[in-house]
N, CA, C and O atoms as a CHARMM CRD file, in Angstrom:
* protein
*
  248
    1    1 MET  N    -54.62500 173.35400  -1.53600 PROA 1      0.00000
    2    1 MET  CA   -53.83500 172.84900  -2.55400 PROA 1      0.00000
    3    1 MET  C    -54.58700 172.77000  -3.82800 PROA 1      0.00000
    4    1 MET  O    -55.44900 171.91200  -4.01800 PROA 1      0.00000
    5    2 THR  N    -54.21200 173.79100  -4.81800 PROA 2      0.00000
    6    2 THR  CA   -54.87200 173.62000  -6.11900 PROA 2      0.00000
    7    2 THR  C    -54.00900 173.10800  -7.09500 PROA 2      0.00000
    8    2 THR  O    -52.83000 173.44100  -7.21900 PROA 2      0.00000
    9    3 SER  N    -54.61900 172.27800  -7.80100 PROA 3      0.00000
   10    3 SER  CA   -53.82700 171.57600  -8.88900 PROA 3      0.00000
   11    3 SER  C    -54.60300 171.85300 -10.26000 PROA 3      0.00000
   12    3 SER  O    -55.81100 171.66100 -10.39900 PROA 3      0.00000
   13    4 ARG  N    -53.68200 172.36600 -11.32400 PROA 4      0.00000
   14    4 ARG  CA   -54.28100 172.33100 -12.61100 PROA 4      0.00000
   15    4 ARG  C    -53.69700 171.16900 -13.46100 PROA 4      0.00000
   16    4 ARG  O    -52.49900 170.90000 -13.38000 PROA 4      0.00000
   17    5 ARG  N    -54.39900 170.59300 -14.14300 PROA 5      0.00000
   18    5 ARG  CA   -54.03400 169.43700 -15.06000 PROA 5      0.00000
   19    5 ARG  C    -53.98200 170.05600 -16.48600 PROA 5      0.00000
   20    5 ARG  O    -54.68400 170.94000 -16.97700 PROA 5      0.00000
   21    6 THR  N    -52.88900 169.30000 -17.04200 PROA 6      0.00000
   22    6 THR  CA   -52.64300 169.80800 -18.54400 PROA 6      0.00000
   23    6 THR  C    -52.77100 168.50000 -19.35800 PROA 6      0.00000
   24    6 THR  O    -52.85400 167.40500 -18.80200 PROA 6      0.00000
   25    7 GLU  N    -52.78300 168.65300 -20.63200 PROA 7      0.00000
   26    7 GLU  CA   -52.85200 167.53900 -21.52200 PROA 7      0.00000
   27    7 GLU  C    -51.83800 166.58300 -21.07400 PROA 7      0.00000
   28    7 GLU  O    -50.83700 167.00700 -20.49700 PROA 7      0.00000
   29    8 GLY  N    -52.00700 165.30100 -21.28900 PROA 8      0.00000
   30    8 GLY  CA   -50.99600 164.30900 -21.14500 PROA 8      0.00000
   31    8 GLY  C    -50.65200 163.82900 -19.72100 PROA 8      0.00000
   32    8 GLY  O    -49.81400 162.95200 -19.50800 PROA 8      0.00000
   33    9 ASP  N    -51.31100 164.42300 -18.81900 PROA 9      0.00000
   34    9 ASP  CA   -50.87600 164.15900 -17.35700 PROA 9      0.00000
   35    9 ASP  C    -51.44400 162.64900 -17.12300 PROA 9      0.00000
   36    9 ASP  O    -52.62400 162.31200 -17.21000 PROA 9      0.00000
   37   10 GLY  N    -50.34700 161.82900 -16.81000 PROA 10     0.00000
   38   10 GLY  CA   -50.46800 160.45500 -16.56400 PROA 10     0.00000
   39   10 GLY  C    -51.00900 159.57200 -17.56200 PROA 10     0.00000
   40   10 GLY  O    -51.28500 158.41000 -17.26600 PROA 10     0.00000
   41   11 GLU  N    -51.22400 160.13300 -18.98600 PROA 11     0.00000
   42   11 GLU  CA   -51.74000 159.38800 -19.77200 PROA 11     0.00000
   43   11 GLU  C    -50.93800 159.81400 -21.00400 PROA 11     0.00000
   44   11 GLU  O    -50.46800 160.94800 -21.09000 PROA 11     0.00000
   45   12 SER  N    -50.77400 158.79700 -22.04700 PROA 12     0.00000
   46   12 SER  CA   -50.14700 159.24000 -23.25800 PROA 12     0.00000
   47   12 SER  C    -51.36000 159.92500 -24.10700 PROA 12     0.00000
   48   12 SER  O    -52.53900 159.71800 -23.81900 PROA 12     0.00000
   49   13 SER  N    -50.99300 160.67000 -25.06500 PROA 13     0.00000
   50   13 SER  CA   -52.06600 161.33900 -25.83200 PROA 13     0.00000
   51   13 SER  C    -52.63400 160.26500 -26.66600 PROA 13     0.00000
   52   13 SER  O    -51.91700 159.39800 -27.16700 PROA 13     0.00000
   53   14 SER  N    -54.03800 160.31500 -26.83800 PROA 14     0.00000
   54   14 SER  CA   -54.77400 159.52200 -27.56200 PROA 14     0.00000
   55   14 SER  C    -55.55100 160.28400 -28.64700 PROA 14     0.00000
   56   14 SER  O    -55.94300 161.44500 -28.53100 PROA 14     0.00000
   57   15 LEU  N    -55.71200 159.54800 -29.63500 PROA 15     0.00000
   58   15 LEU  CA   -56.72000 160.05300 -30.73400 PROA 15     0.00000
   59   15 LEU  C    -57.98600 160.07300 -30.21000 PROA 15     0.00000
   60   15 LEU  O    -58.30500 159.20900 -29.39300 PROA 15     0.00000
   61   16 GLU  N    -58.76500 160.93000 -30.55300 PROA 16     0.00000
   62   16 GLU  CA   -60.30700 161.09000 -30.05300 PROA 16     0.00000
   63   16 GLU  C    -61.02100 159.83000 -30.53700 PROA 16     0.00000
   64   16 GLU  O    -62.08900 159.59900 -29.97100 PROA 16     0.00000
   65   17 SER  N    -60.62200 158.96600 -31.49000 PROA 17     0.00000
   66   17 SER  CA   -61.19800 157.82700 -31.86400 PROA 17     0.00000
   67   17 SER  C    -60.95200 156.61700 -31.03600 PROA 17     0.00000
   68   17 SER  O    -61.68800 155.63700 -31.15300 PROA 17     0.00000
   69   18 GLU  N    -59.96400 156.63500 -30.21500 PROA 18     0.00000
   70   18 GLU  CA   -59.45200 155.73800 -29.38900 PROA 18     0.00000
   71   18 GLU  C    -60.05000 155.73200 -27.95400 PROA 18     0.00000
   72   18 GLU  O    -59.83500 154.82900 -27.14500 PROA 18     0.00000
   73   19 LYS  N    -60.81500 156.81800 -27.71600 PROA 19     0.00000
   74   19 LYS  CA   -61.46300 156.99900 -26.43400 PROA 19     0.00000
   75   19 LYS  C    -62.88200 156.21400 -26.49200 PROA 19     0.00000
   76   19 LYS  O    -63.45800 155.85200 -27.51800 PROA 19     0.00000
   77   20 GLU  N    -63.30600 156.03800 -25.17200 PROA 20     0.00000
   78   20 GLU  CA   -64.52200 155.44200 -24.90500 PROA 20     0.00000
   79   20 GLU  C    -65.45100 156.19100 -23.94300 PROA 20     0.00000
   80   20 GLU  O    -64.94300 156.95200 -23.12000 PROA 20     0.00000
   81   21 SER  N    -66.73000 156.03000 -23.99100 PROA 21     0.00000
   82   21 SER  CA   -67.43400 156.80800 -22.99900 PROA 21     0.00000
   83   21 SER  C    -67.82700 155.81200 -21.81800 PROA 21     0.00000
   84   21 SER  O    -67.99200 154.59700 -21.92100 PROA 21     0.00000
   85   22 LEU  N    -67.93600 156.57100 -20.70900 PROA 22     0.00000
   86   22 LEU  CA   -68.33900 155.85200 -19.46000 PROA 22     0.00000
   87   22 LEU  C    -69.79400 156.17900 -19.33700 PROA 22     0.00000
   88   22 LEU  O    -70.18100 157.34400 -19.43400 PROA 22     0.00000
   89   23 ASN  N    -70.65000 155.12900 -19.11600 PROA 23     0.00000
   90   23 ASN  CA   -72.16900 155.48900 -18.99700 PROA 23     0.00000
   91   23 ASN  C    -72.61300 154.87600 -17.65200 PROA 23     0.00000
   92   23 ASN  O    -72.61000 153.67500 -17.38200 PROA 23     0.00000
   93   24 PHE  N    -73.01300 155.94100 -16.81500 PROA 24     0.00000
   94   24 PHE  CA   -73.59800 155.54900 -15.46000 PROA 24     0.00000
   95   24 PHE  C    -74.30800 156.70200 -15.21700 PROA 24     0.00000
   96   24 PHE  O    -74.17100 157.77200 -15.81100 PROA 24     0.00000
   97   25 LYS  N    -75.25000 156.39000 -14.11500 PROA 25     0.00000
   98   25 LYS  CA   -76.27300 157.56200 -13.62500 PROA 25     0.00000
   99   25 LYS  C    -75.70000 158.10500 -12.35100 PROA 25     0.00000
  100   25 LYS  O    -75.13000 157.40300 -11.51600 PROA 25     0.00000
  101   26 ILE  N    -75.89200 159.43900 -12.24900 PROA 26     0.00000
  102   26 ILE  CA   -75.58600 160.20100 -11.00600 PROA 26     0.00000
  103   26 ILE  C    -76.81000 161.01600 -10.87900 PROA 26     0.00000
  104   26 ILE  O    -77.56800 161.32800 -11.79700 PROA 26     0.00000
  105   27 SER  N    -76.91100 161.32700  -9.61700 PROA 27     0.00000
  106   27 SER  CA   -78.06000 162.54100  -9.27900 PROA 27     0.00000
  107   27 SER  C    -77.76400 163.87400  -9.87400 PROA 27     0.00000
  108   27 SER  O    -76.60300 164.25200 -10.03000 PROA 27     0.00000
  109   28 PRO  N    -78.82500 164.61000 -10.21500 PROA 28     0.00000
  110   28 PRO  CA   -78.54300 165.94400 -10.83500 PROA 28     0.00000
  111   28 PRO  C    -77.72500 166.80200  -9.81000 PROA 28     0.00000
  112   28 PRO  O    -76.85100 167.56400 -10.22400 PROA 28     0.00000
  113   29 GLN  N    -77.99200 166.68800  -8.53500 PROA 29     0.00000
  114   29 GLN  CA   -77.16500 167.41300  -7.44200 PROA 29     0.00000
  115   29 GLN  C    -75.72800 167.04100  -7.52500 PROA 29     0.00000
  116   29 GLN  O    -74.85200 167.90600  -7.53000 PROA 29     0.00000
  117   30 PHE  N    -75.45100 165.66700  -7.59500 PROA 30     0.00000
  118   30 PHE  CA   -73.91600 165.21800  -7.67600 PROA 30     0.00000
  119   30 PHE  C    -73.34400 166.07900  -8.89900 PROA 30     0.00000
  120   30 PHE  O    -72.38800 166.84700  -8.79400 PROA 30     0.00000
  121   31 LYS  N    -74.07100 165.83900 -10.08100 PROA 31     0.00000
  122   31 LYS  CA   -73.44300 166.34000 -11.26200 PROA 31     0.00000
  123   31 LYS  C    -73.24200 167.89900 -11.01000 PROA 31     0.00000
  124   31 LYS  O    -72.16800 168.40700 -11.33000 PROA 31     0.00000
  125   32 LYS  N    -74.18800 168.61700 -10.48100 PROA 32     0.00000
  126   32 LYS  CA   -74.14400 170.06600 -10.43600 PROA 32     0.00000
  127   32 LYS  C    -72.93800 170.53600  -9.51400 PROA 32     0.00000
  128   32 LYS  O    -72.33300 171.59300  -9.69300 PROA 32     0.00000
  129   33 GLU  N    -72.66600 169.63400  -8.51700 PROA 33     0.00000
  130   33 GLU  CA   -71.63100 169.96400  -7.54900 PROA 33     0.00000
  131   33 GLU  C    -70.32400 169.48200  -8.23100 PROA 33     0.00000
  132   33 GLU  O    -69.32400 170.19400  -8.14600 PROA 33     0.00000
  133   34 PHE  N    -70.28900 168.44700  -8.82300 PROA 34     0.00000
  134   34 PHE  CA   -69.02800 167.93400  -9.41700 PROA 34     0.00000
  135   34 PHE  C    -68.65500 168.77000 -10.59100 PROA 34     0.00000
  136   34 PHE  O    -67.45800 168.87200 -10.85900 PROA 34     0.00000
  137   35 LYS  N    -69.57400 169.40100 -11.34600 PROA 35     0.00000
  138   35 LYS  CA   -69.24800 170.25700 -12.52400 PROA 35     0.00000
  139   35 LYS  C    -68.85600 171.60600 -11.85900 PROA 35     0.00000
  140   35 LYS  O    -67.86400 172.21200 -12.26200 PROA 35     0.00000
  141   36 GLY  N    -69.61300 172.07400 -10.86100 PROA 36     0.00000
  142   36 GLY  CA   -69.18800 173.26500 -10.17400 PROA 36     0.00000
  143   36 GLY  C    -67.63700 173.25600  -9.74800 PROA 36     0.00000
  144   36 GLY  O    -66.85700 174.18400  -9.96000 PROA 36     0.00000
  145   37 PHE  N    -67.35700 172.15200  -9.16700 PROA 37     0.00000
  146   37 PHE  CA   -65.97500 172.08000  -8.55800 PROA 37     0.00000
  147   37 PHE  C    -64.93700 172.10100  -9.63000 PROA 37     0.00000
  148   37 PHE  O    -63.92400 172.79400  -9.52800 PROA 37     0.00000
  149   38 ALA  N    -65.20600 171.29700 -10.71800 PROA 38     0.00000
  150   38 ALA  CA   -64.33900 171.28200 -11.71700 PROA 38     0.00000
  151   38 ALA  C    -64.02000 172.65300 -12.35600 PROA 38     0.00000
  152   38 ALA  O    -62.85800 173.01600 -12.54100 PROA 38     0.00000
  153   39 VAL  N    -65.12100 173.41700 -12.69400 PROA 39     0.00000
  154   39 VAL  CA   -64.97800 174.81000 -13.08900 PROA 39     0.00000
  155   39 VAL  C    -64.31000 175.81100 -12.11100 PROA 39     0.00000
  156   39 VAL  O    -63.63200 176.77300 -12.47000 PROA 39     0.00000
  157   40 SER  N    -64.58800 175.46100 -10.81800 PROA 40     0.00000
  158   40 SER  CA   -63.85000 176.37700  -9.97200 PROA 40     0.00000
  159   40 SER  C    -62.38900 176.26300  -9.93500 PROA 40     0.00000
  160   40 SER  O    -61.63700 177.20100  -9.66800 PROA 40     0.00000
  161   41 GLU  N    -61.99900 174.98400 -10.23700 PROA 41     0.00000
  162   41 GLU  CA   -60.49600 174.64300 -10.22200 PROA 41     0.00000
  163   41 GLU  C    -59.92800 174.78300 -11.79100 PROA 41     0.00000
  164   41 GLU  O    -58.77300 174.48200 -12.09100 PROA 41     0.00000
  165   42 GLY  N    -60.78700 175.22000 -12.62200 PROA 42     0.00000
  166   42 GLY  CA   -60.27200 175.37800 -14.07900 PROA 42     0.00000
  167   42 GLY  C    -59.83400 174.18500 -14.86000 PROA 42     0.00000
  168   42 GLY  O    -58.95600 174.23600 -15.72200 PROA 42     0.00000
  169   43 ILE  N    -60.56300 172.98100 -14.47900 PROA 43     0.00000
  170   43 ILE  CA   -60.18800 171.80600 -15.04500 PROA 43     0.00000
  171   43 ILE  C    -61.59800 171.19800 -15.68500 PROA 43     0.00000
  172   43 ILE  O    -62.70500 171.62600 -15.35900 PROA 43     0.00000
  173   44 SER  N    -61.36500 170.06900 -16.70800 PROA 44     0.00000
  174   44 SER  CA   -62.53500 169.50500 -17.16300 PROA 44     0.00000
  175   44 SER  C    -63.19000 168.48500 -16.24700 PROA 44     0.00000
  176   44 SER  O    -62.49600 168.08100 -15.31400 PROA 44     0.00000
  177   45 MET  N    -64.20800 168.09200 -16.35100 PROA 45     0.00000
  178   45 MET  CA   -64.94300 167.19000 -15.44600 PROA 45     0.00000
  179   45 MET  C    -64.16900 165.81900 -15.66000 PROA 45     0.00000
  180   45 MET  O    -63.98500 165.02900 -14.73400 PROA 45     0.00000
  181   46 THR  N    -63.72200 165.60100 -16.98300 PROA 46     0.00000
  182   46 THR  CA   -62.97400 164.23900 -17.16500 PROA 46     0.00000
  183   46 THR  C    -61.70600 164.34200 -16.52000 PROA 46     0.00000
  184   46 THR  O    -61.32700 163.29600 -15.99400 PROA 46     0.00000
  185   47 ASP  N    -60.92700 165.36400 -16.42000 PROA 47     0.00000
  186   47 ASP  CA   -59.71000 165.50900 -15.67900 PROA 47     0.00000
  187   47 ASP  C    -59.93600 165.31200 -14.24400 PROA 47     0.00000
  188   47 ASP  O    -59.20300 164.60600 -13.55300 PROA 47     0.00000
  189   48 LEU  N    -61.02200 165.98400 -13.77700 PROA 48     0.00000
  190   48 LEU  CA   -61.38300 165.78500 -12.22900 PROA 48     0.00000
  191   48 LEU  C    -61.56800 164.30800 -11.93800 PROA 48     0.00000
  192   48 LEU  O    -60.98500 163.78000 -10.99200 PROA 48     0.00000
  193   49 LEU  N    -62.36000 163.65400 -12.73000 PROA 49     0.00000
  194   49 LEU  CA   -62.56800 162.07100 -12.60700 PROA 49     0.00000
  195   49 LEU  C    -61.24700 161.35400 -12.54700 PROA 49     0.00000
  196   49 LEU  O    -61.00000 160.56400 -11.63700 PROA 49     0.00000
  197   50 LYS  N    -60.35200 161.64000 -13.56300 PROA 50     0.00000
  198   50 LYS  CA   -59.15900 160.93100 -13.60100 PROA 50     0.00000
  199   50 LYS  C    -58.18400 161.24600 -12.38800 PROA 50     0.00000
  200   50 LYS  O    -57.46300 160.41200 -11.84000 PROA 50     0.00000
  201   51 GLU  N    -58.27500 162.50500 -12.08300 PROA 51     0.00000
  202   51 GLU  CA   -57.56500 162.85300 -10.67300 PROA 51     0.00000
  203   51 GLU  C    -57.88900 162.11600  -9.55300 PROA 51     0.00000
  204   51 GLU  O    -57.08900 161.54100  -8.81600 PROA 51     0.00000
  205   52 GLY  N    -59.35300 162.16100  -9.42900 PROA 52     0.00000
  206   52 GLY  CA   -59.90500 161.40100  -8.24400 PROA 52     0.00000
  207   52 GLY  C    -59.57100 160.04000  -8.28100 PROA 52     0.00000
  208   52 GLY  O    -59.13500 159.45400  -7.29000 PROA 52     0.00000
  209   53 PHE  N    -59.77500 159.43000  -9.52100 PROA 53     0.00000
  210   53 PHE  CA   -59.48800 157.96300  -9.52200 PROA 53     0.00000
  211   53 PHE  C    -57.87300 157.70500  -9.20500 PROA 53     0.00000
  212   53 PHE  O    -57.61200 156.73600  -8.49100 PROA 53     0.00000
  213   54 ALA  N    -56.88800 158.44100  -9.65100 PROA 54     0.00000
  214   54 ALA  CA   -55.74100 158.26200  -9.34400 PROA 54     0.00000
  215   54 ALA  C    -55.26500 158.46000  -7.76600 PROA 54     0.00000
  216   54 ALA  O    -54.36100 157.80400  -7.24800 PROA 54     0.00000
  217   55 LEU  N    -55.94000 159.34900  -7.18700 PROA 55     0.00000
  218   55 LEU  CA   -55.92100 159.51700  -5.77400 PROA 55     0.00000
  219   55 LEU  C    -56.47100 158.32700  -4.96900 PROA 55     0.00000
  220   55 LEU  O    -55.86300 157.88200  -3.99500 PROA 55     0.00000
  221   56 SER  N    -57.58700 157.84900  -5.38700 PROA 56     0.00000
  222   56 SER  CA   -58.17100 156.78300  -4.63800 PROA 56     0.00000
  223   56 SER  C    -57.43200 155.46900  -4.90100 PROA 56     0.00000
  224   56 SER  O    -57.46700 154.58400  -4.04600 PROA 56     0.00000
  225   57 LYS  N    -56.80600 155.31400  -5.97700 PROA 57     0.00000
  226   57 LYS  CA   -56.16300 154.26300  -6.26500 PROA 57     0.00000
  227   57 LYS  C    -54.91000 154.21300  -5.41200 PROA 57     0.00000
  228   57 LYS  O    -54.62300 153.18100  -4.80600 PROA 57     0.00000
  229   58 LYS  N    -54.13200 155.34000  -5.34900 PROA 58     0.00000
  230   58 LYS  CA   -52.98400 155.44300  -4.64900 PROA 58     0.00000
  231   58 LYS  C    -53.25400 155.10100  -3.18400 PROA 58     0.00000
  232   58 LYS  O    -52.57100 154.26200  -2.59800 PROA 58     0.00000
  233   59 LYS  N    -54.21700 155.73400  -2.62500 PROA 59     0.00000
  234   59 LYS  CA   -54.88000 155.52000  -1.30300 PROA 59     0.00000
  235   59 LYS  C    -55.00100 154.11100  -0.96600 PROA 59     0.00000
  236   59 LYS  O    -54.40000 153.69500   0.02400 PROA 59     0.00000
  237   60 ARG  N    -55.72600 153.31000  -1.69500 PROA 60     0.00000
  238   60 ARG  CA   -56.11600 152.04900  -1.44900 PROA 60     0.00000
  239   60 ARG  C    -55.10000 151.03400  -1.82400 PROA 60     0.00000
  240   60 ARG  O    -55.30800 149.86500  -1.49700 PROA 60     0.00000
  241   61 GLN  N    -53.91100 151.38400  -2.54100 PROA 61     0.00000
  242   61 GLN  CA   -52.82400 150.37900  -2.57800 PROA 61     0.00000
  243   61 GLN  C    -51.77200 150.41100  -1.29800 PROA 61     0.00000
  244   61 GLN  O    -50.81000 149.64500  -1.24700 PROA 61     0.00000
  245   62 LYS  N    -52.01900 151.22500  -0.44200 PROA 62     0.00000
  246   62 LYS  CA   -51.26900 151.24900   0.72600 PROA 62     0.00000
  247   62 LYS  C    -51.46800 150.12500   1.70800 PROA 62     0.00000
  248   62 LYS  O    -50.82600 150.10200   2.75800 PROA 62     0.00000
């Protein structure tokens, strides 16, 4: 199942100045794998993170 995300999925469009950075450390290997997967799916790393969070949230609320 391949999913392509578009602008505005699950979030109202925000001005760039209204966004904040997440600052946390990950291993170089995890970053490489995460980025590679995002590229292979044709989505940004940010969109992949948002999608993963939404799926995890949905699963844990059951």
